[in-house]
DOBA-643835 format. One line per 2 residues: number of its first residue (from 1); their letters; for each residue y negated, x negated, z negated of N, C-alpha, C. Coordinates in Angstrom, 2 decimals, padded with zeros to 5 digits. Layout:
NUM	A	Y,X,Z,Y,X,Z,Y,X,Z ~ ...
//
This chain:
1	MI	-086.14,-076.06,-106.46,-086.38,-077.25,-105.63,-086.08,-078.49,-106.45 ~ -085.53,-079.48,-105.78,-085.18,-080.74,-106.41,-086.06,-081.84,-105.82
3	PL	-086.79,-082.59,-106.64,-087.58,-083.70,-106.11,-086.68,-084.91,-105.86 ~ -086.85,-085.53,-104.70,-086.13,-086.75,-104.35,-087.13,-087.82,-103.94
5	VL	-086.87,-089.05,-104.36,-087.64,-090.20,-103.91,-086.76,-090.94,-102.91 ~ -087.26,-091.06,-101.69,-086.53,-091.73,-100.62,-087.23,-093.05,-100.31
7	TF	-086.45,-094.07,-100.08,-086.99,-095.31,-099.54,-086.27,-095.58,-098.23 ~ -086.96,-096.20,-097.30,-086.33,-096.49,-096.02,-086.86,-097.81,-095.47
9	VG	-086.00,-098.46,-094.68,-086.39,-099.69,-094.00,-085.54,-099.83,-092.74 ~ -086.19,-100.27,-091.68,-085.49,-100.51,-090.41,-086.36,-101.37,-089.52
11	DD	-085.75,-101.86,-088.43,-086.53,-102.62,-087.45,-087.63,-101.71,-086.91 ~ -088.85,-102.21,-086.85,-089.99,-101.40,-086.44,-089.84,-100.98,-084.98
13	RP	-089.96,-099.68,-084.75,-089.92,-099.12,-083.40,-090.45,-097.69,-083.48 ~ -090.90,-097.14,-082.37,-091.36,-095.75,-082.38,-090.23,-094.80,-082.79
15	GL	-090.57,-093.77,-083.53,-089.62,-092.72,-083.84,-088.96,-092.77,-085.20 ~ -089.20,-093.82,-085.99,-088.52,-093.91,-087.29,-088.96,-092.80,-088.24
17	VN	-090.25,-092.58,-088.36,-090.75,-091.54,-089.25,-090.29,-090.17,-088.74 ~ -090.30,-089.99,-087.43,-089.86,-088.72,-086.86,-088.39,-088.47,-087.16
19	AI	-087.55,-089.50,-087.11,-086.12,-089.33,-087.40,-085.92,-088.81,-088.83 ~ -086.69,-089.34,-089.75,-086.58,-088.90,-091.15,-087.16,-087.50,-091.30
21	SD	-088.34,-087.27,-090.73,-088.99,-085.96,-090.90,-088.19,-084.84,-090.25 ~ -087.50,-085.11,-089.14,-086.63,-084.10,-088.51,-085.55,-083.63,-089.48
23	RI	-084.91,-084.60,-090.14,-083.83,-084.26,-091.07,-084.35,-083.52,-092.30 ~ -085.52,-083.91,-092.76,-086.12,-083.23,-093.91,-086.43,-081.78,-093.56
25	AA	-087.07,-081.56,-092.42,-087.43,-080.21,-092.01,-086.19,-079.36,-091.73 ~ -085.15,-079.96,-091.12,-083.93,-079.22,-090.80,-083.24,-078.69,-092.06
27	CE	-083.46,-079.33,-093.17,-082.85,-078.91,-094.44,-083.82,-078.10,-095.29 ~ -084.88,-077.61,-094.68,-085.88,-076.78,-095.36,-086.52,-077.48,-096.55
29	AT	-086.55,-078.81,-096.48,-087.19,-079.60,-097.53,-088.65,-079.82,-097.15 ~ -089.44,-080.22,-098.12,-090.87,-080.42,-097.91,-091.24,-081.88,-098.17
31	WL	-091.89,-082.50,-097.20,-092.42,-083.87,-097.31,-093.70,-083.76,-098.12 ~ -093.72,-084.32,-099.34,-094.86,-084.16,-100.23,-095.85,-085.32,-100.21
33	ES	-095.33,-086.53,-100.24,-096.20,-087.70,-100.40,-095.46,-088.92,-099.88 ~ -096.19,-089.87,-099.29,-095.51,-091.07,-098.78,-096.46,-092.24,-098.64
35	RS	-095.88,-093.41,-098.58,-096.56,-094.66,-098.26,-095.60,-095.44,-097.37 ~ -096.11,-096.05,-096.31,-095.25,-096.84,-095.45,-096.08,-097.91,-094.76
37	AQ	-095.39,-098.96,-094.29,-096.08,-100.07,-093.64,-095.10,-100.88,-092.80 ~ -095.66,-101.58,-091.82,-094.90,-102.52,-091.01,-095.08,-103.90,-091.64
39	LA	-093.97,-104.56,-091.95,-094.00,-105.89,-092.56,-092.93,-106.76,-091.90 ~ -093.34,-107.89,-091.34,-092.41,-108.88,-090.77,-091.41,-108.24,-089.81
41	GK	-091.90,-107.35,-088.95,-091.04,-106.74,-087.96,-090.19,-105.58,-088.46 ~ -090.32,-105.26,-089.72,-089.60,-104.13,-090.32,-090.61,-103.04,-090.63
43	FA	-090.13,-101.80,-090.64,-090.96,-100.68,-091.06,-090.32,-100.14,-092.32 ~ -091.10,-100.06,-093.40,-090.55,-099.66,-094.69,-091.45,-098.62,-095.32
45	GI	-090.83,-097.77,-096.14,-091.63,-096.76,-096.79,-090.94,-096.14,-097.98 ~ -091.72,-095.35,-098.67,-091.24,-094.59,-099.81,-091.86,-093.21,-099.70
47	LL	-091.08,-092.19,-100.00,-091.63,-090.84,-099.90,-091.00,-089.92,-100.93 ~ -091.74,-088.87,-101.22,-091.30,-087.85,-102.16,-091.11,-086.57,-101.38
49	VN	-089.92,-085.97,-101.54,-089.63,-084.68,-100.91,-089.11,-083.71,-101.96 ~ -089.29,-082.43,-101.69,-088.66,-081.38,-102.48,-087.64,-080.72,-101.58
51	VP	-086.40,-080.59,-102.07,-085.34,-079.98,-101.28,-084.74,-078.80,-102.07 ~ -084.45,-077.69,-101.38,-083.79,-076.59,-102.08,-082.43,-077.04,-102.63
53	DA	-082.08,-076.56,-103.81,-080.80,-076.94,-104.43,-079.64,-076.83,-103.46 ~ -079.59,-075.73,-102.71,-078.46,-075.46,-101.82,-078.41,-076.42,-100.63
55	KL	-079.48,-077.13,-100.35,-079.54,-078.03,-099.19,-079.46,-079.50,-099.57 ~ -079.33,-079.80,-100.85,-079.35,-081.18,-101.31,-078.27,-082.03,-100.64
57	AE	-077.02,-081.61,-100.70,-075.92,-082.40,-100.13,-076.10,-082.58,-098.62 ~ -076.54,-081.52,-097.94,-076.76,-081.60,-096.50,-077.84,-082.63,-096.16
59	LE	-078.95,-082.62,-096.91,-080.02,-083.58,-096.66,-079.55,-085.00,-096.93 ~ -078.90,-085.22,-098.06,-078.41,-086.56,-098.37,-077.49,-087.08,-097.28
61	SS	-076.54,-086.27,-096.84,-075.60,-086.67,-095.80,-076.33,-086.98,-094.49 ~ -077.27,-086.13,-094.12,-078.02,-086.30,-092.89,-078.84,-087.59,-092.90
63	LL	-079.50,-087.87,-094.02,-080.31,-089.09,-094.12,-079.45,-090.35,-094.11 ~ -078.32,-090.31,-094.77,-077.45,-091.49,-094.82,-076.86,-091.81,-093.44
65	RL	-076.71,-090.81,-092.59,-076.20,-091.05,-091.22,-077.21,-091.81,-090.36 ~ -078.46,-091.91,-090.80,-079.46,-092.68,-090.05,-079.13,-094.16,-090.01
67	ET	-078.27,-094.62,-090.93,-077.93,-096.04,-090.96,-077.27,-096.48,-089.65 ~ -076.54,-095.59,-089.01,-075.92,-095.95,-087.72,-076.99,-096.21,-086.66
69	AG	-078.19,-095.68,-086.85,-079.30,-095.91,-085.93,-080.18,-097.07,-086.40 ~ -079.74,-097.80,-087.44,-080.48,-098.96,-087.91,-081.56,-098.68,-088.93
71	LR	-081.50,-097.51,-089.56,-082.49,-097.15,-090.56,-081.78,-096.91,-091.89 ~ -081.99,-097.79,-092.83,-081.33,-097.68,-094.14,-082.21,-096.82,-095.06
73	VT	-081.63,-095.77,-095.61,-082.34,-094.85,-096.49,-081.63,-094.82,-097.84 ~ -082.40,-094.94,-098.90,-081.84,-094.76,-100.24,-082.46,-093.50,-100.83
75	IE	-081.67,-092.84,-101.65,-082.07,-091.54,-102.20,-081.93,-091.59,-103.72 ~ -083.00,-091.26,-104.41,-082.99,-091.22,-105.87,-083.55,-089.88,-106.33
77	PG	-082.91,-089.25,-107.30,-083.49,-088.02,-107.84,-084.79,-088.35,-108.56 ~ -085.78,-087.48,-108.39,-087.05,-087.66,-109.09,-086.85,-087.43,-110.57
79	AG	-087.59,-088.15,-111.37,-087.53,-087.99,-112.83,-088.51,-086.90,-113.22 ~ -088.21,-086.24,-114.31,-089.14,-085.26,-114.85,-090.44,-085.94,-115.21
81	AP	-091.50,-085.20,-115.18,-092.81,-085.76,-115.51,-092.82,-086.19,-116.98 ~ -093.18,-087.45,-117.25,-093.24,-087.90,-118.64,-094.37,-087.20,-119.38
83	AE	-094.24,-087.13,-120.68,-095.30,-086.55,-121.49,-096.57,-087.37,-121.29 ~ -097.66,-086.71,-121.04,-098.93,-087.40,-120.81,-099.44,-088.04,-122.10
85	KP	-099.69,-089.32,-122.02,-100.34,-090.03,-123.11,-101.80,-090.20,-122.69 ~ -102.71,-090.19,-123.64,-104.11,-090.41,-123.27,-104.26,-091.74,-122.53
87	SR	-104.86,-091.70,-121.36,-105.04,-092.90,-120.56,-106.16,-092.65,-119.56 ~ -106.50,-093.70,-118.83,-107.51,-093.56,-117.79,-107.16,-094.48,-116.63
89	LI	-107.69,-094.12,-115.46,-107.42,-094.90,-114.26,-108.43,-096.02,-114.11 ~ -107.92,-097.17,-113.73,-108.73,-098.38,-113.54,-108.46,-098.92,-112.14
91	RL	-109.46,-099.44,-111.51,-109.33,-100.08,-110.20,-109.41,-101.59,-110.40 ~ -108.49,-102.32,-109.76,-108.48,-103.79,-109.83,-108.43,-104.34,-108.42
93	DI	-109.35,-105.26,-108.10,-109.35,-105.95,-106.81,-109.27,-107.44,-107.08 ~ -108.44,-108.12,-106.30,-108.18,-109.55,-106.48,-108.42,-110.26,-105.15
95	LG	-109.08,-111.41,-105.20,-109.27,-112.24,-104.02,-109.21,-113.69,-104.45 ~ -108.40,-114.49,-103.76,-108.32,-115.90,-104.08,-107.51,-116.65,-103.05
97	NE	-107.57,-117.98,-103.12,-106.75,-118.80,-102.23,-105.28,-118.47,-102.49 ~ -104.52,-118.33,-101.42,-103.10,-118.02,-101.53,-102.38,-119.16,-102.26
99	RP	-101.55,-118.77,-103.21,-100.69,-119.71,-103.89,-099.57,-118.90,-104.56 ~ -098.41,-119.49,-104.75,-097.32,-118.77,-105.40,-097.69,-118.38,-106.84
101	GI	-097.28,-117.18,-107.25,-097.42,-116.78,-108.64,-098.60,-115.90,-108.98 ~ -099.49,-115.60,-108.04,-100.66,-114.78,-108.37,-100.22,-113.41,-108.89
103	VR	-099.34,-112.75,-108.16,-098.91,-111.41,-108.56,-098.18,-111.46,-109.89 ~ -097.33,-112.45,-110.08,-096.61,-112.59,-111.35,-097.57,-112.75,-112.51
105	DV	-098.56,-113.61,-112.36,-099.50,-113.88,-113.45,-100.34,-112.65,-113.80 ~ -100.82,-111.95,-112.78,-101.64,-110.76,-113.03,-100.79,-109.66,-113.67
107	TR	-099.60,-109.44,-113.12,-098.77,-108.35,-113.66,-098.26,-108.66,-115.06 ~ -098.08,-109.92,-115.39,-097.68,-110.28,-116.75,-098.80,-109.91,-117.74
109	TL	-100.03,-110.23,-117.37,-101.17,-109.88,-118.23,-101.28,-108.37,-118.40 ~ -101.12,-107.64,-117.30,-101.20,-106.18,-117.37,-100.09,-105.61,-118.25
111	TD	-098.89,-106.12,-118.08,-097.75,-105.65,-118.89,-098.00,-105.92,-120.37 ~ -098.49,-107.11,-120.68,-098.76,-107.46,-122.08,-099.79,-106.52,-122.71
113	LG	-100.68,-105.96,-121.89,-101.71,-105.05,-122.39,-101.26,-103.58,-122.36 ~ -100.04,-103.33,-121.88,-099.54,-101.95,-121.81,-100.10,-101.16,-120.65
115	VN	-100.58,-101.86,-119.62,-101.17,-101.22,-118.45,-100.08,-100.98,-117.40 ~ -100.06,-099.77,-116.85,-099.08,-099.41,-115.84,-099.72,-099.48,-114.45
117	IE	-098.99,-100.03,-113.48,-099.47,-100.09,-112.10,-099.01,-098.82,-111.39 ~ -099.96,-098.02,-110.92,-099.63,-096.80,-110.19,-099.58,-097.03,-108.69
119	EF	-100.45,-097.88,-108.18,-100.44,-098.25,-106.77,-100.82,-099.72,-106.66 ~ -100.21,-100.41,-105.71,-100.50,-101.83,-105.51,-100.34,-102.13,-104.03
121	SS	-101.33,-102.78,-103.44,-101.22,-103.25,-102.07,-101.80,-104.65,-102.00 ~ -101.21,-105.47,-101.14,-101.67,-106.85,-101.03,-101.45,-107.35,-099.61
123	GL	-102.14,-108.44,-099.30,-101.97,-109.05,-097.99,-102.69,-110.38,-097.93 ~ -102.47,-111.09,-096.85,-103.13,-112.36,-096.60,-104.11,-112.18,-095.46
125	EG	-105.22,-112.89,-095.56,-106.22,-112.84,-094.50,-106.88,-114.20,-094.41 ~ -107.33,-114.54,-093.21,-108.03,-115.80,-093.02,-109.47,-115.69,-093.47
127	EP	-109.95,-116.68,-094.22,-111.36,-116.70,-094.63,-112.17,-116.91,-093.37 ~ -113.24,-116.14,-093.16,-113.95,-116.14,-091.88,-114.46,-117.50,-091.40
129	FT	-115.00,-118.32,-092.29,-115.62,-119.56,-091.82,-114.66,-120.75,-091.81 ~ -113.72,-120.78,-092.74,-112.84,-121.94,-092.84,-111.43,-121.68,-092.32
131	GV	-111.04,-120.41,-092.23,-109.68,-120.09,-091.80,-108.66,-120.26,-092.91 ~ -109.10,-120.60,-094.12,-108.20,-120.77,-095.25,-107.54,-119.43,-095.54
133	EM	-106.25,-119.47,-095.81,-105.51,-118.25,-096.10,-105.87,-117.74,-097.49 ~ -106.35,-116.48,-097.52,-106.78,-115.86,-098.77,-105.83,-114.71,-099.11
135	FR	-105.56,-114.58,-100.40,-104.74,-113.49,-100.91,-105.68,-112.39,-101.40 ~ -105.43,-111.17,-100.94,-106.24,-110.02,-101.37,-105.30,-108.93,-101.85
137	AS	-105.62,-108.34,-102.98,-104.82,-107.24,-103.51,-105.74,-106.20,-104.14 ~ -105.27,-104.97,-104.11,-105.95,-103.86,-104.77,-104.91,-103.09,-105.54
139	AR	-105.29,-102.62,-106.71,-104.36,-101.86,-107.53,-105.09,-100.72,-108.22 ~ -104.35,-099.65,-108.40,-104.80,-098.56,-109.26,-103.92,-098.60,-110.49
141	LR	-104.56,-098.73,-111.63,-103.85,-098.95,-112.89,-104.08,-097.77,-113.82 ~ -103.12,-097.54,-114.70,-103.30,-096.56,-115.77,-103.29,-097.33,-117.07
143	AP	-104.45,-097.37,-117.70,-104.61,-098.13,-118.95,-104.46,-097.19,-120.14 ~ -103.80,-097.64,-121.20,-103.68,-096.80,-122.40,-105.07,-096.54,-122.98
145	DG	-105.23,-095.38,-123.57,-106.52,-094.96,-124.09,-107.07,-095.94,-125.13 ~ -106.20,-096.61,-125.88,-106.64,-097.53,-126.92,-107.15,-098.86,-126.39
147	LS	-107.02,-099.12,-125.10,-107.47,-100.38,-124.50,-108.83,-100.15,-123.85 ~ -109.84,-100.82,-124.36,-111.18,-100.63,-123.77,-111.25,-101.36,-122.43
149	LD	-112.11,-100.84,-121.57,-112.32,-101.47,-120.27,-112.83,-102.89,-120.47 ~ -113.67,-103.09,-121.47,-114.20,-104.42,-121.75,-113.09,-105.40,-122.14
151	DL	-112.14,-104.96,-123.00,-111.02,-105.83,-123.40,-110.12,-106.16,-122.21 ~ -109.87,-105.17,-121.36,-109.07,-105.41,-120.15,-109.79,-106.40,-119.25
153	RK	-111.08,-106.19,-119.04,-111.86,-107.07,-118.18,-111.85,-108.51,-118.72 ~ -112.02,-108.67,-120.04,-112.02,-110.02,-120.63,-110.69,-110.72,-120.44
155	AL	-109.59,-110.00,-120.66,-108.25,-110.59,-120.48,-108.04,-111.02,-119.03 ~ -108.46,-110.18,-118.11,-108.28,-110.52,-116.70,-109.24,-111.64,-116.26
157	ER	-110.44,-111.68,-116.82,-111.36,-112.77,-116.48,-110.85,-114.12,-116.98 ~ -110.23,-114.14,-118.18,-109.62,-115.39,-118.66,-108.53,-115.85,-117.69
159	LA	-107.70,-114.91,-117.25,-106.65,-115.23,-116.30,-107.25,-115.70,-114.97 ~ -108.27,-115.03,-114.50,-108.89,-115.37,-113.22,-109.38,-116.82,-113.21
161	SE	-109.95,-117.26,-114.32,-110.43,-118.64,-114.37,-109.27,-119.62,-114.38 ~ -108.14,-119.24,-114.97,-106.96,-120.10,-114.99,-106.32,-120.22,-113.61
163	IM	-106.21,-119.10,-112.90,-105.48,-119.12,-111.63,-106.41,-119.18,-110.42 ~ -107.72,-119.27,-110.68,-108.72,-119.48,-109.63,-108.76,-118.34,-108.61
165	VD	-108.94,-117.12,-109.10,-109.14,-115.97,-108.24,-110.35,-115.19,-108.73 ~ -110.90,-114.39,-107.85,-111.97,-113.46,-108.24,-111.34,-112.11,-108.50
167	LA	-111.73,-111.48,-109.61,-111.22,-110.16,-109.96,-112.39,-109.22,-110.17 ~ -112.22,-107.98,-109.72,-113.19,-106.92,-110.01,-112.43,-105.80,-110.69
169	VG	-112.93,-105.36,-111.84,-112.27,-104.34,-112.63,-113.28,-103.24,-112.92 ~ -112.85,-101.99,-112.75,-113.74,-100.89,-113.07,-113.00,-099.58,-113.14
171	ED	-113.68,-098.56,-113.67,-113.07,-097.22,-113.72,-112.79,-096.78,-112.30 ~ -111.65,-096.11,-112.09,-111.28,-095.59,-110.78,-111.93,-094.22,-110.63
173	VQ	-112.77,-094.07,-109.65,-113.47,-092.80,-109.44,-112.60,-091.76,-108.75 ~ -111.40,-092.15,-108.28,-110.49,-091.22,-107.61,-109.65,-090.45,-108.60
175	A	-109.90,-090.60,-109.88,-109.11,-089.92,-110.91,-109.23,-088.45,-110.70
//
């Protein structure tokens, strides 16, 4: 079996996921894991499939033909699993007034600390009493074993005071 990472995007309408899943099943491939969402009238996603070696070309060809139906699919071979380094999962939640650069500033701090982002989701929401647009994000991070939770928390708290957001950092119990 060959692991493939597929990404897709198209105008949101019923049947997009079914169009992809039909082609995957027809090639005896297995849908393993996925994330998808509707954003600005588009439906986009990423998924991991395993396809039998003998069906790889057929699956690739079948998925690429979806473009004529308005669904753009990209196909990347999965990478081998990297050697595990000692690490632990951390949960990060962010809330603050919307302004440009929040994601850049937080991810720069994480990168400087050697922290990898495994999952990230964000969105805007109206503050209940004032209607002010608030930025909310959640992330699952993999921190190197040599970085203490306290050091990570201190670095992010310094950043939070600079960029005026609230951050919550803690061990991820979903590990």
